[in-house]
C-alpha positions as CSV (number, residue, x, y, z in Angstrom):
1,M,8.2,-13.4,3.4
2,K,8.4,-15.8,0.7
3,K,5.4,-13.4,-1.5
4,V,7.6,-10.4,-0.8
5,W,11.0,-12.3,-2.2
6,D,8.6,-13.7,-5.1
7,W,7.2,-10.1,-5.7
8,K,10.6,-8.5,-5.9
9,A,12.0,-11.4,-8.2
10,D,8.8,-10.1,-10.6
11,Y,8.9,-6.3,-10.1
12,G,12.2,-5.1,-8.3
13,G,14.2,-5.0,-11.7
14,K,11.2,-2.9,-13.5
15,I,11.6,-0.4,-10.2
16,D,15.3,-0.3,-10.6
17,N,14.9,0.7,-14.6
18,Q,12.7,3.3,-13.9
19,F,14.8,4.8,-11.5
20,R,17.5,5.0,-14.3
21,R,15.4,5.8,-16.8
22,M,14.2,9.0,-14.6
23,A,17.8,9.7,-13.7
24,I,17.4,9.1,-10.0
25,S,20.8,10.2,-8.1
26,V,21.3,7.0,-6.2
27,D,24.9,5.3,-5.0
28,W,24.4,2.3,-7.4
29,E,26.8,0.5,-5.3
30,R,24.8,1.1,-1.9
31,Y,21.7,0.2,-3.3
32,R,19.8,-1.9,-1.1
33,F,16.3,-4.2,-0.5
34,T,15.1,-3.4,2.8
35,L,14.4,-7.2,3.0
36,D,18.3,-7.8,1.8
37,D,21.2,-9.1,4.5
38,G,21.7,-7.0,7.3
39,M,19.6,-4.6,5.9
40,C,16.6,-6.3,7.4
41,T,17.7,-5.9,10.8
42,A,18.7,-2.1,10.3
43,V,15.0,-1.3,8.8
44,N,13.4,-3.1,12.2
45,E,16.0,-1.4,14.3
46,A,14.5,1.8,12.2
47,F,11.2,1.2,13.2
48,V,11.6,-0.2,17.0
49,R,13.3,4.0,17.2
50,M,10.8,5.4,15.5
51,F,7.7,3.8,17.4
52,E,9.1,4.3,20.8
53,K,9.6,7.9,20.4
54,G,6.1,8.3,19.0
55,L,6.9,9.2,15.4
56,I,5.0,5.5,14.0
57,Y,2.1,3.8,15.5
58,R,-0.7,0.9,14.6
59,A,-4.1,1.6,14.5
60,T,-7.1,0.4,12.8
61,R,-7.6,2.8,10.0
62,L,-8.9,2.8,6.3
63,V,-7.0,2.1,3.8
64,N,-6.5,3.4,0.2
65,W,-7.1,0.1,-1.3
66,S,-6.4,0.3,-5.3
67,C,-8.6,-2.0,-7.1
68,K,-6.5,-2.1,-10.0
69,L,-3.2,-2.8,-8.6
70,K,-4.5,-4.7,-5.6
71,T,-2.7,-3.0,-3.1
72,C,-3.3,-0.4,-0.6
73,I,-1.9,3.3,-1.8
74,S,-0.8,6.6,-0.1
75,D,-3.0,9.2,0.4
76,L,-0.7,11.5,-2.1
77,E,-1.4,8.7,-4.7
78,V,-5.4,9.2,-4.3
79,E,-7.6,11.3,-6.5
80,Y,-10.3,12.8,-4.3
81,I,-13.9,13.4,-5.9
82,D,-16.0,15.5,-3.7
83,L,-19.6,14.0,-3.8
84,T,-22.7,15.7,-2.9
85,K,-24.7,12.5,-3.4
86,P,-24.5,9.0,-4.5
87,T,-23.3,8.9,-8.0
88,K,-22.6,6.1,-10.5
89,L,-18.4,5.6,-11.5
90,Q,-16.4,3.1,-13.1
91,V,-13.6,1.2,-11.1
92,P,-10.1,0.9,-12.9
93,G,-9.8,-3.0,-13.8
94,H,-13.6,-3.7,-13.5
95,G,-14.4,-3.4,-16.9
96,E,-17.5,-1.6,-17.9
97,K,-19.1,-1.7,-14.4
98,W,-20.0,1.0,-12.3
99,Y,-20.6,1.1,-8.5
100,T,-22.5,3.2,-6.5
101,F,-20.5,5.8,-4.8
102,G,-21.3,8.2,-2.0
103,Q,-23.6,5.8,-0.4
104,L,-23.3,5.1,3.5
105,T,-24.0,0.9,3.8
106,E,-23.6,-0.4,7.8
107,F,-22.4,-4.2,8.3
108,S,-20.7,-6.4,10.4
109,Y,-18.9,-9.3,10.6
110,K,-19.2,-11.8,13.5
111,V,-16.2,-12.7,15.7
112,K,-15.2,-16.2,15.4
113,G,-15.9,-18.2,18.5
114,T,-17.6,-15.5,20.4
115,D,-20.9,-14.8,20.4
116,K,-20.5,-10.7,19.2
């Protein structure tokens, strides 16, 4: 929780300013962060209700990781490239280094405390 609040302290004002510059139609008197007092309870309740209705779920899936932003991003924010063969590309935030994409690699991790 501390990391979330630290992030909000660093970026919350910047995001608010971006919203205002874009002239987003918001009732600024009622504008809230999802972890503000009272809002956190409402957000948790909404998630529980949506989960119980099957509208959201937890699953093991691949995510879109942004190396530059160092966070997961939505499918809507991803620029997809169709590759027909292994292709070397640069990754934002990794300088001049090139990486091979379009090549499957197999790996596994041992589960700590087991023989698996």
